[in-house]
C-alpha positions as CSV (number, residue, x, y, z in Angstrom):
1,M,97.1,124.4,33.5
2,L,100.6,124.1,32.3
3,K,103.2,121.5,33.6
4,N,104.9,124.0,35.7
5,G,101.7,124.7,37.6
6,R,101.1,128.0,36.0
7,S,98.1,129.1,33.9
8,G,98.9,130.3,30.4
9,I,97.8,130.8,26.8
10,L,100.5,131.0,24.3
11,G,100.4,133.0,21.1
12,V,100.0,130.5,18.4
13,G,100.4,130.7,14.6
14,C,103.0,133.4,14.2
15,A,105.1,132.7,11.0
16,T,107.6,135.2,12.5
17,K,108.3,135.7,16.1
18,P,107.8,139.3,16.7
19,G,108.2,138.6,20.4
20,R,111.6,137.5,20.2
21,S,114.9,139.4,20.2
22,E,118.7,138.6,20.0
23,G,120.4,138.4,23.3
24,E,123.8,137.4,24.7
25,G,122.8,133.8,25.0
26,G,120.8,133.5,21.7
27,L,117.2,134.3,21.3
28,E,115.3,135.7,24.2
29,Q,111.5,135.8,24.4
30,H,109.6,138.9,25.0
31,M,106.2,138.2,26.4
32,Y,103.1,140.1,26.9
33,Y,100.8,139.2,29.8
34,V,97.0,139.4,30.2
35,Y,96.2,139.2,33.9
36,L,93.4,138.8,36.3
37,L,93.3,140.3,39.8
38,R,90.9,140.0,42.7
39,S,90.8,142.3,45.6
40,I,91.5,140.6,48.9
41,S,89.7,143.2,50.9
42,H,86.7,143.5,48.3
43,P,86.5,139.9,46.7
44,D,83.7,141.0,44.3
45,Q,86.0,143.6,42.7
46,K,88.0,142.2,39.8
47,Y,90.4,143.6,37.3
48,V,91.7,142.6,33.9
49,G,94.9,144.2,32.5
50,I,97.9,143.7,30.2
51,T,101.5,144.3,30.9
52,E,105.0,143.3,29.8
53,D,106.4,143.1,33.4
54,L,104.0,141.0,35.5
55,K,105.8,141.4,38.8
56,K,106.1,145.3,38.4
57,R,102.6,145.7,37.4
58,H,101.3,143.5,40.4
59,H,103.5,145.6,42.7
60,D,102.0,148.9,41.2
61,H,98.4,147.7,41.9
62,N,99.2,146.9,45.5
63,N,101.0,150.1,46.2
64,G,98.4,152.5,44.9
65,F,100.1,153.5,41.4
66,S,97.0,152.8,39.5
67,K,94.0,155.0,40.3
68,H,91.7,152.3,39.0
69,T,92.6,149.7,41.6
70,A,93.9,151.8,44.6
71,K,90.6,152.0,46.3
72,Y,90.3,148.1,46.6
73,M,94.0,147.1,47.6
74,P,95.4,144.7,48.2
75,W,95.1,142.7,45.1
76,E,95.8,138.8,44.5
77,L,96.9,137.6,41.2
78,V,94.4,135.0,40.1
79,S,95.8,134.0,36.8
80,Y,97.8,135.3,33.9
81,H,98.1,134.3,30.2
82,A,101.4,134.8,28.2
83,F,101.5,135.8,24.6
84,Q,104.3,136.3,22.2
85,D,102.3,138.4,19.9
86,K,101.3,141.7,21.5
87,Y,98.3,142.0,19.2
88,K,96.9,138.8,20.3
89,A,97.5,139.7,23.9
90,Y,95.6,143.1,23.5
91,E,92.7,141.2,21.6
92,F,92.4,138.8,24.4
93,E,92.3,141.4,27.1
94,K,89.7,143.2,25.0
95,Y,87.7,140.2,24.8
96,L,87.8,139.5,28.5
97,K,86.3,142.9,28.9
98,T,83.3,142.2,26.8
99,A,80.0,140.5,28.2
100,S,80.8,137.1,26.6
101,G,84.5,137.5,27.8
102,R,83.4,138.2,31.3
103,A,81.0,135.2,31.2
104,F,84.0,133.0,29.8
105,A,86.3,134.2,32.7
106,S,83.8,133.7,35.4
107,K,83.4,130.1,34.4
108,R,86.9,129.4,33.5
109,L,89.4,131.9,34.9
110,W,88.3,133.3,38.2
């Protein structure tokens, strides 16, 4: 748990910061989020995904824009994990969808 009360894992060990771009006020971070959802109406239904816009994606799941989650709406956001490196984010999402990743998530993240 981070000091601000949010759950998160940050991408570590990048020599360069591929997730950063120049903005008006200096450098802006571009983050990739791996998120875990649980169906409110069917609590045994869980979903793991990745996005660059967490609020929009959660909204999309709760409004039927994803065929994989529309049947079990509404969804609650259980946790999310932010990465600067999109490849690390995709690898983490892929891991969470494996048998050992599901076991880890069941014990530590859900």
